[in-house]
C-alpha positions in Angstrom: 0.3 0.1 -0.1 1.3 3.3 -0.6 0.8 6.2 2.0 -1.0 9.4 1.7 2.2 11.9 2.8 -0.2 13.7 5.6 2.3 16.5 5.9 -0.4 17.2 2.3 -3.2 19.0 2.1 -5.7 16.6 2.7 -8.3 19.4 2.4 -9.2 21.2 -0.9 -11.5 23.9 -2.2 -11.0 27.9 -2.5 -8.6 27.9 0.3 -6.1 26.0 -0.8 -2.8 27.8 -1.8 -3.5 28.9 -5.6 0.2 28.1 -6.8 2.4 26.0 -9.6 4.7 23.7 -8.0 6.8 21.0 -8.9 9.2 19.2 -6.5 10.0 16.2 -8.1 9.5 15.1 -11.7 6.2 13.5 -13.0 5.4 11.6 -12.1 6.5 11.7 -8.7 7.4 8.1 -6.6 4.7 8.4 -4.8 2.3 8.8 -8.0 4.6 5.9 -10.3 3.7 3.1 -7.1 0.2 4.1 -7.4 0.4 3.8 -11.4 1.2 0.2 -10.5 -1.0 -0.5 -8.3 -3.7 0.5 -11.1 -2.7 -0.9 -13.8 -2.4 -4.3 -11.9 -6.3 -3.8 -11.0 -7.6 -1.4 -12.9 -9.0 -2.7 -16.8 -6.3 -1.6 -19.6 -9.9 0.0 -21.6 -9.7 2.8 -18.9 -7.5 5.4 -20.5 -5.6 7.8 -18.3 -4.7 11.6 -19.0 -2.2 12.7 -16.6 0.5 10.5 -14.3 -0.4 11.5 -11.4 -2.8 10.5 -8.7 -4.9 13.6 -7.4 -5.1 13.9 -3.5 -6.9 17.8 -3.4 -8.0 20.7 -5.2 -9.0 23.8 -5.5 -9.9 27.5 -7.3 -7.3 26.3 -10.1 -5.1 24.5 -9.0 -4.7 20.2 -8.2 -2.3 18.8 -5.1 -1.4 15.4 -6.2 0.1 12.8 -3.2 3.8 14.1 -4.5 2.9 17.8 -3.4 3.4 18.9 -6.7 0.4 21.3 -7.6 -1.2 21.7 -10.8 -3.3 24.6 -12.5 -6.1 23.1 -13.8 -7.1 23.9 -17.4 -9.5 20.7 -18.2 -11.9 21.0 -14.7 -12.2 17.5 -14.9 -13.8 17.6 -18.8 -15.8 20.4 -17.7 -17.5 19.5 -14.6 -15.3 21.4 -11.1 -17.2 24.8 -12.7 -17.9 25.7 -10.0 -14.8 24.6 -8.4 -13.4 21.6 -6.7 -14.5 21.3 -3.5 -16.8 23.9 -3.8 -17.3 25.2 0.0 -21.6 25.0 -0.5 -21.9 22.1 -3.0 -19.4 20.6 0.2 -21.2 21.7 3.0 -24.6 20.6 2.0 -23.2 17.4 1.0 -22.5 16.7 4.1 -26.0 17.5 5.4 -27.2 14.7 2.7 -25.4 12.2 4.0 -25.4 12.5 7.1 -29.6 12.4 6.6 -29.6 10.1 4.2 -27.7 8.7 1.2 -30.8 6.9 -0.9 -34.4 5.8 -0.9 -35.1 5.3 -4.8 -36.9 8.5 -5.3 -39.1 5.8 -7.4 -40.1 4.5 -4.2 -40.3 6.8 -1.3 -39.6 10.4 -2.7 -37.6 13.2 -0.7 -37.4 17.0 -2.3 -34.1 17.6 -3.3 -34.8 15.4 -6.4 -38.0 18.0 -6.6 -36.1 21.3 -5.8 -33.2 20.6 -8.6 -36.5 19.4 -11.0 -37.9 23.3 -10.5 -34.7 24.7 -10.8 -33.4 23.3 -14.3 -37.0 24.8 -15.4 -36.8 27.9 -14.1 -33.4 28.0 -15.3 -33.6 26.5 -18.9 -34.7 28.2 -21.8 -38.3 29.1 -22.3 -41.3 30.3 -20.8 -43.4 27.2 -21.6 -44.0 24.8 -19.4 -42.0 21.8 -18.6 -41.2 19.1 -17.1 -37.5 17.4 -15.8 -36.3 14.0 -15.1 -33.1 13.5 -13.3 -30.3 10.1 -14.7 -26.9 9.3 -13.9 -25.1 10.6 -16.7 -25.3 12.0 -19.3 -25.2 8.9 -22.2 -28.5 8.3 -19.8 -30.1 11.7 -20.5 -29.4 11.6 -23.9 -31.1 7.6 -24.1 -33.7 9.4 -22.1 -34.9 12.4 -24.5 -34.9 9.9 -27.3 -36.8 7.6 -25.5 -39.2 10.5 -25.0 -38.8 12.0 -28.5 -40.0 8.5 -29.6 -42.6 8.5 -27.1 -44.5 11.3 -28.2 -44.0 11.7 -31.9 -44.9 7.4 -32.3 -41.4 8.1 -34.9 -38.3 5.9 -34.3 -35.5 8.1 -37.0 -32.7 9.9 -34.8 -30.6 12.9 -36.6 -27.5 13.7 -34.9 -24.1 16.1 -36.4 -20.9 14.6 -38.5 -18.2 15.4 -35.3 -20.9 15.2 -33.0 -20.1 13.3 -29.5 -23.2 12.0 -26.9 -22.2 9.1 -24.9 -20.3 5.5 -24.7 -23.8 3.3 -24.0 -24.9 1.2 -27.0 -27.5 4.4 -27.8 -25.2 7.2 -27.8 -22.5 4.7 -29.6 -24.3 5.1 -31.8 -25.2 8.4 -31.6 -21.1 9.2 -31.7 -19.8 10.4 -34.6 -16.2 9.4 -34.0 -14.9 5.9 -33.7 -11.4 5.4 -32.3 -11.6 5.5 -28.9 -16.3 5.9 -28.1 -16.9 3.1 -31.2 -14.4 1.6 -32.3 -14.9 -3.4 -32.1 -17.8 -2.9 -29.8 -20.9 -3.6 -32.6 -23.3 -3.2 -33.5 -25.2 -0.4 -32.6 -28.7 0.2 -32.3 -30.3 1.1 -35.6 -32.6 4.2 -36.8 -29.6 6.4 -36.3 -28.8 8.8 -39.4 -25.8 11.8 -39.6 -25.7 14.6 -41.4 -23.3 17.3 -42.1 -22.2 19.4 -39.2 -21.8 23.1 -40.2 -17.5 24.0 -39.4 -15.6 27.1 -40.4 -13.0 26.2 -40.2 -13.3 23.4 -43.2 -15.6 24.0 -44.6 -14.1 27.2 -46.1 -17.7 30.4 -47.5 -20.6 27.9 -47.1 -22.5 29.7 -45.3 -24.0 28.4 -42.0 -28.2 29.5 -43.4 -26.2 26.7 -46.6 -25.0 24.1 -44.7 -28.0 23.6 -42.7 -30.0 23.6 -46.0 -27.7 20.6 -46.9 -28.3 18.8 -43.6 -32.0 19.0 -44.2 -32.2 18.2 -47.9 -30.6 15.1 -46.9 -32.8 14.1 -43.7 -35.7 14.7 -46.6 -34.5 12.3 -49.1 -32.4 9.9 -46.9 -34.9 9.7 -43.7 -38.4 11.5 -44.3 -38.8 14.2 -42.6 -42.2 12.7 -41.2 -40.0 9.7 -39.9 -38.1 12.0 -37.9 -38.4 11.5 -33.8 -35.3 13.9 -32.9 -32.5 16.2 -33.9 -29.7 15.8 -31.6 -27.6 18.0 -31.7 -24.2 20.1 -29.5 -24.7 23.7 -29.9 -20.6 24.1 -29.8 -20.1 20.3 -30.5 -17.5 19.3 -27.3 -15.6 16.0 -28.4 -15.1 17.0 -31.3 -13.8 19.9 -31.7 -15.4 22.3 -29.8 -17.2 23.4 -33.3 -18.9 26.4 -32.8 -21.1 25.9 -35.4 -21.9 28.9 -38.2 -24.2 32.1 -37.2 -27.8 30.6 -38.7 -27.4 27.5 -38.9 -28.1 26.0 -35.8 -31.5 28.7 -36.5 -32.6 27.1 -39.1 -31.9 23.5 -38.6 -34.7 24.7 -35.1 -37.5 25.9 -37.5 -36.9 23.1 -39.7 -37.6 20.8 -36.3 -40.4 23.3 -35.0 -41.9 23.0 -39.2 -41.9 18.8 -39.8 -43.4 18.1 -36.2 -40.0 17.1 -34.8 -38.8 17.0 -31.0 -35.0 18.8 -31.4 -33.0 18.0 -28.4 -30.4 20.3 -27.4 -26.9 18.3 -25.6 -25.8 20.9 -23.0 -23.9 18.3 -20.7 -20.8 19.6 -22.0 -21.6 23.1 -22.7 -24.1 23.6 -20.0 -24.2 26.0 -16.4 -22.5 28.5 -16.9 -19.2 27.0 -19.3 -20.0 29.1 -22.1 -21.0 33.0 -20.4 -24.8 32.2 -20.1 -27.0 29.9 -18.8 -26.6 27.7 -21.8 -25.1 27.4 -25.8 -28.4 27.6 -27.2 -29.1 31.3 -25.9 -26.1 32.7 -28.4 -28.5 31.8 -30.8 -32.1 32.0 -29.0 -32.6 28.7 -29.6 -35.2 27.4 -27.3 -35.3 23.7 -28.2 -37.7 21.8 -27.2 -35.6 19.0 -25.1 -32.5 20.0 -22.9 -29.8 17.7 -22.0 -27.6 18.7 -18.9 -24.5 16.7 -16.8 -21.5 17.7 -15.9 -20.9 21.3 -14.3 -24.2 20.8 -12.9 -23.6 19.1 -9.8 -19.6 20.6 -8.9 -18.3 16.9 -9.5 -21.3 14.7 -8.4 -22.7 12.0 -10.7 -26.5 13.8 -11.7 -28.0 14.4 -14.9 -31.6 15.5 -16.4 -34.2 16.1 -19.5 -35.6 19.3 -18.9 -38.3 19.9 -21.7 -41.8 21.1 -22.8 -44.6 19.8 -20.7 -46.6 17.6 -23.2 -43.3 15.9 -24.5 -41.9 15.1 -20.7 -45.6 13.7 -20.1 -45.6 11.8 -22.7 -44.3 9.0 -21.6 -46.2 6.3 -20.1 -45.4 6.2 -15.6 -42.4 4.4 -15.2 -41.3 5.0 -18.7 -38.6 6.8 -17.5 -36.3 6.4 -13.8 -33.8 4.1 -12.5 -32.5 3.1 -9.5 -29.6 6.2 -8.1 -31.2 8.9 -10.9 -30.9 12.0 -9.1 -30.1 10.3 -5.6 -30.5 12.3 -3.2 -26.0 13.3 -2.4 -26.3 14.8 -5.7 -29.0 16.2 -6.1 -27.7 18.6 -2.7 -24.9 19.3 -4.1 -26.5 20.3 -7.7 -28.4 23.4 -5.3 -25.2 24.0 -4.0 -23.2 24.6 -7.1 -26.7 26.8 -9.0 -26.5 28.1 -5.9 -22.7 29.2 -6.0 -23.4 29.6 -10.1 -26.6 32.3 -9.3 -24.6 33.9 -5.9 -21.2 34.5 -7.5 -22.3 35.2 -11.4 -20.3 32.6 -12.6 -21.4 33.7 -16.8 -20.4 37.0 -16.5 -17.0 35.3 -15.2 -16.7 32.8 -18.0 -16.8 35.5 -20.3 -13.7 37.2 -18.6 -12.2 34.5 -18.7 -13.5 34.7 -22.7 -11.7 38.2 -22.5 -8.7 37.1 -20.8 -8.2 33.7 -22.9 -8.6 35.1 -25.7 -6.1 37.3 -27.5 -3.8 35.3 -25.9 -4.7 32.8 -28.0 -4.7 34.4 -30.6 -1.2 35.7 -30.6 0.2 32.6 -30.6 -1.9 31.9 -33.5 -1.0 34.4 -35.2 2.8 33.8 -34.6 2.9 29.8 -35.3 1.4 28.8 -38.4 0.1 25.4 -37.3 -2.1 26.8 -34.8 -5.0 27.1 -37.4 -7.2 28.7 -35.5 -8.5 29.6 -31.8 -12.4 29.0 -31.1 -14.8 28.7 -29.0 -17.1 30.4 -26.2 -17.3 31.6 -22.8 -14.7 29.3 -20.8 -14.4 26.8 -23.4 -11.6 27.6 -26.0 -10.0 26.3 -28.4 -7.1 26.1 -31.0 -7.5 23.8 -34.0 -3.6 22.3 -34.7 -2.6 21.4 -38.5 0.6 21.3 -40.2 2.5 25.2 -41.2 0.6 26.1 -44.6 -1.7 23.6 -44.5 -5.6 22.5 -42.5 -4.0 19.1 -42.8 -4.6 17.8 -38.7 -1.1 17.4 -36.8 -2.4 15.7 -33.8 1.2 14.3 -33.0 2.2 18.1 -32.4 -0.8 18.2 -30.1 -0.3 15.2 -27.8 3.2 16.9 -27.7 2.4 20.2 -26.3 -0.1 18.3 -23.9 2.5 16.3 -22.7 4.8 18.9 -22.1 2.0 20.9 -20.3 1.5 17.9 -17.7 5.6 17.2 -17.6 5.4 21.0 -16.6 2.6 21.4 -14.0 -0.5 22.2 -16.3 -3.8 19.5 -16.1 -4.5 20.0 -20.5 -7.0 18.3 -22.6 -7.1 17.2 -26.4 -10.2 16.5 -28.9 -11.4 16.6 -31.8 -11.7 14.2 -34.9 -9.0 13.9 -35.6 -7.2 14.0 -32.6 -5.9 17.8 -33.6 -7.6 20.6 -30.7 -6.4 21.8 -27.7 -9.2 22.5 -25.7 -9.5 25.4 -22.6 -12.2 24.3 -19.8 -10.6 26.3 -16.6 -12.9 25.9 -13.3 -14.4 29.5 -13.3 -13.0 30.3 -10.2 -9.6 29.9 -11.2 -7.5 33.8 -9.8 -6.5 35.4 -13.1 -2.3 34.7 -12.4 -2.9 31.2 -12.6 -4.2 31.2 -16.0 -1.6 33.6 -17.0 0.9 30.9 -16.0 -1.3 28.1 -17.4 -1.2 30.5 -21.0 2.2 31.2 -20.7 3.2 27.2 -20.3 1.1 26.5 -23.0 2.8 28.8 -25.1 6.7 27.7 -23.6 5.4 24.1 -25.2 5.1 24.9 -28.9 8.4 26.6 -28.8 9.7 23.5 -27.2 8.1 21.4 -30.2 
């Protein structure tokens, strides 16, 4: 067994020293020992990104078991938006866990589940009457959105888009566009899923959002039939696909097509939701009001919770017992979500996301102007990305992308990659990160490009 060094911080949160500090090589001896144990105990199918083991986190840092303090530019993939070990989240979780940890909401109800649904109904776009249902993960939320749309429309076909990511279950793998690592060798997949062209401005040339939407909807008409489509599912900003922001007009045109043809428009806001882009939800940037919206990740401050929220007549179209699950809307996770949403509102984290954008974009654009291997800077709020290409072309450079990320990991910065072509560096800092730490993290990114 590898002992935890009790001289290191065992309590995280915002009081953790907000510094980047390396006191060992990476990985340090304790992390190295734990990595060996991991290899002997954990399936090789579960990947790893940064070769360290965390002991505490908060604000904008993660401290490993060797005492190294890393700048966090990943937020556990957009999960710890309100900061790791957020005090309001931790307090509510502790209090709830001391009272009860589980009854199954379908057996004995509890008020936390109802209150989370009330908050979701209030915060999500649109002033129509809404209902919500809670689940465990983003993939589970997407699957249930499909169930709801099929039950309400009595249709089967589901439309998704190139570069989209919607999960790792059988149905959501079918919805997801990328083979490796998400789908490879796992088929056959669920049927009645049809993939359409996505607006990808960096690679579309001069094609407008409206023109790309017209291409997609024409294919739906000719290849599927609009009257056969239960749902159109789209990420307003694609996450794993590379933080692709569609050209203006694309989302409104797809939304209008869905409305005109009785198709349920589902906004997958699992990575974009809850202040990440500078609005509560990314679809608000173009005034989109979805019929259903799926949420997870940033909602509960690190605990597993997901939801489908939507028009009451759609959500109520499912027969009693058709939605649910043993753990869905667990009371401890609900308490965490209430704490996280309270923090988002009280701290105005939408404004903070926009501040982070204003700090990061000039630095990233300056990097791109000086280095022809950075093809594009894009994103919104605290969800920004750089696409890496071979100089003078738009050919993806996944090797350089990996090298830059590895350099950052070895120099005290947790950095994530993404993209259909594995050539996108994505930035998802917690919204509680201090400005000076964010600036220092970008300094390391610049060093990584200079070193490669």
